[in-house]
N, C-alpha and C positions, 0 to 999 in steps of 0.2 A: 261882616263873618255870615253863611249859610245857616241857614235855621233848622233843616233835617242837618242825620246823622251823615256824615259823611263813613265812604268804604275805610280810609286808610290816612292815618296821618305820622308825619317824620318833622318828627322835633332834633334838631340840631342850630350849630349855627349856619344860617341861611343866605345865603352868597349872589346878590342883588345887582343888576348893574353900578348903580347908583352908590348901594350900601351892602354891610351885613348885618341881618337882624341876630342878637345874639339872643339863645335863648327863642330860639324859632321856631315854624310850625312850614307845615308844607300837608292842605287837605287837602283829599286824588277823592271819585266820586269817579266808579268806571276805571276808563280810559283817560278825564281830564283833571289839569287841576284846577280845586275850586276854592280855595284860602292861601293865600300867601301874609303871615304876619311874624308880631311875637306879641309872648305873652303865653296868656291862656291862650289853648289849642281848641278848639271845636270838638264838640265831641264825636270818636267815629267807633265805625263796630271795632279797628287794631289799630291799636298807637305803638309804633314802632320809637325807641328810644335812641338818637346817635349823641351822649355825649362827647363832646372833644370834636367835633369831628366837624366837617363844613359840606352843607350839602349846597346841589346846587342842582335849582329846579329846571327843568325846563318842556321840549318837545323835539321829539329826532324824528325820522324813517317815516318821511309817506309816501305809501307804497306806491301803485300804482296809479289811486286815483288820490288827489289833495286832498279829500276829508278822511283819509284812513292813516289816523296816525295814533302812536302809541304815547304813555307818561315815560317821560327819561326824568330821573334822578342818579347822579355825581355824589358820591362821598370821601371822602377823604378823613382818616380817620388823624388826630392828631396827638401825637405819646406826647404825655407829660413827662418833667424833668425828673 
């Protein structure tokens, strides 16, 4: 887990290739994902809670330069019955 305070932490059920982290988090600094895990999230300037939502972390949209990327987080809300 990063020692510095992140810009944003997104909480929810984080979907990874091999598993789903229930009560997980994605920590973002600048335009980079710096932490992914479950349990107690790292400290951040802003925390966004997405309870009952699937969070799909990833990177997309390399512009003309391969170094120019942006963070992409897809969210799907799950309605409770």
